[in-house]
N, C-alpha and C positions, 0 to 999 in steps of 0.2 A: 712392101714389108715394112719399109721406114716411116710413110705415112700410118699405117696401123701402131708401130711404137708410139709414133709422138703423139697419136691421139688417146692411146694407152697410158702415156705419161701423165697429160694434161689431165685425163679422166682422175689418176691416181692422185693429184696435187688437189682437185675439186675434194674425192672424197676424204680424203686427210683435213683437208680444212672444215668441211662438214662435219667433224667428227667419227668417221666411221673406222671400226676398230680393223686392225690388220688383217686377221683370219675373213670376216666380210671384203673385204679389200681385194685381197686375193682371190676370192670366188666372184664377186663381180666381174674383175678384170679377166679371169679364164672365160665367163660366160660371154662377156663381151668381145674377146680376141676371137672368139669361133662365129661368133655372125658378123663380125667385119670381116674375118677371113672369106666366110661365104661369099659376103657382099662383092668382096673384092674378084672371087672366082666369075662373077657375072659381070664383070665389069664395070663395080658403083664404086667410084670413090668416096673412102671412109667419112673424111669431112664433109661432104657433099651427102651423102645420109644422114649426118646427124645433124644436118640442118647449119652448121658452122659455130654452134655455140657447145661446145663440146663439154664445159664446167656445168651450164645448164641442164643436158641430157644426162650428166652422171649423176647430178643431184637426182635428177625425175627416177632415173631407173635405179636408184637406192630407195627411194621411198615406194617405189612399186613392187620392192621386191621383200618391204615391209624389215628393211634394217633399222636397228635400233640404234640411234648417234648416241656417243659417247660426250658429255658434258666435258669441256674442255676446262671453262669456267677460267680463262686466262684471266680476265679483269678482274675478278672476284680475287682470284689466288693474289695477286699484284696488290692488290689494296690491303687484303689480310697480313700479307708477309710486311709490307712498308709499315702499317701500324705496330705491327710487331716489333720489328727492328727499331721504330722511335721509342717506343715505350722501352724496351731492352737498352738502350743507349741511356735514356733519359734515368732509369733505375740504375744501370751502371755505375753512370757517373754519380750518381746520388751515394752509390755504395761507396764508390771510390775515396769519396772528400771525407764520408764519415769515417769510414777505416784508415784513410791515407796516416793519422799518427800512429796507429798501431802498426801498421807496413814498415814506418821509419823505424818503429825501435825493434822489429822483428828482422831488418834486413841492415842492421846497422853495420855495415861494412869497414873495418879501418881502410884509411887514407891511403896506405901503402898498395891496397890490392886495388887494381885498374881493373874496372868492369872493361869488356869488350864492345864496343860501340855498335856491334851486331845484334849483341845481348839486349843492349838497351833497347834500341829498335824496337825488337822484336818483342819486349815487353810494353812498350810504349803505345802501339798498333794492335798486336796481337790481343792485349786482353779487351779492349773496346773491342775490335771486332768478332771475339767470340763471343761476348755478351749480345751484340746486332745480332749475328745469326741464330743463337740459341732463342730471341726475342720471336724473329720472324717462324723459326720451327716450329715452337710452341704454339704459337700463333694458329699457325696455320692444322695444327694438330686438334686445336682444339674448336675452333670455329668452323673447319670445313668438316666436319664429320659425314656430311650428306653429299660430297662428293665422292665420286667412285675414283678408288687408289688413292686415297689421300693421303694414308701411312706411308705408300709408297712413296709420291711426291716428297712427304716431308724427310723419309730419308734420303733421297738424292739430292734435295736441297741442302742437308747437312753436310753433304759432298761436295757439292758444286759450288757452293754460296763463299765456303774458306777458298775453294782454288780461284776463284772470281777476285776475291780478296787482294790473293796474292800478286796475281797478275797487274790488278790494278794501282796496288799501292805503287811499286816506281814511276808507272806512269805519270801518276797525281804527283809523286814525290818531284821529279822531272819536270812537270809543268809549273809547280811551287817555286823551283830552283831556277826556272825561266825568266818568272816575274819577280825574281829579289826576294822571295817569302814575303809578299804582299799579303796585307790583310783587307786589301781593299773589297769592297761587296762583291765587285761583279768577278771577281778573280776566286772569291769564298764559293761562290754561287757555282762557279763553273768546276772546282773542285769536287764539291758535294755532289753535282749533275753526273761527273764522271764515275763517282763511286756508285750513286744509285743505279745508273744505267747498266755498270758491272753485273750489280746484285739482281738488277729487273731480268736482263739476258741470262744469266744462272738459274732464275726461277720458272723462267719461263721455258728455258733447256730440262730442267728437270722434270716439269708436267709432262712435256714432251715424252721424254726417256721413258717416266712412269706408265705412259698409256701405250708405250710402245708391246703389241702383240697382246692388247687387254682387248675381250671382246665381251660384250654384254649376255649374258644367262639368257636372260627373257628375251621373249621376240622369235619372231617365225627364221629360219635359218634362211642362206642365199642357196638356192637350187633350181635349175634348170636354165633353158635360153630367156635372154632378155626380151620380153614382148613387146617393147619399144621399139623394137626394129621390123615390127611387122607392119 
């Protein structure tokens, strides 16, 4: 039974990477389990039965069953989100520079009032971060209309990207402090890379979550035993 479970776990990983929806993965796994259990009853080892290439077998099984693959589009999603984030950051910075005198007049606080450092940090980092996230989400909604579940992906991004920014900000600040707040090119590149990695991770996670439980409506359903074992 442990061998069958390990084979099914590897097949599940292959199906997920292949873009198979949850409902179809469950149906494929149920059929494959029945076949493997029947083979085990006859004394045949599951790994030997599949020829040692479980991932390749799982992909062939999905193709033979006529399962429609879901386009994950990670590369395209990351590229679109990055472009949107950069454009949002540039436009936000330009607007901030243009409106800075107005902000100064509106926020002319008497010197007797001391603004908490937490508020200043939140405004200093929060406003640019919000503009960057907004740019990434808007770009995905506008440019990826042909991708399944793009609206849900954008909604998940709007939740996960700010969370990633909140988590990576103290880490980036600690790194900057450890370098004496150096502005050397290598240090700046490392800080930017840390932030981009966090945002990219949040984007990929948003896509994975948006596809969880999703099943393409077209294409034949998965029924019956897997003919590849015969």
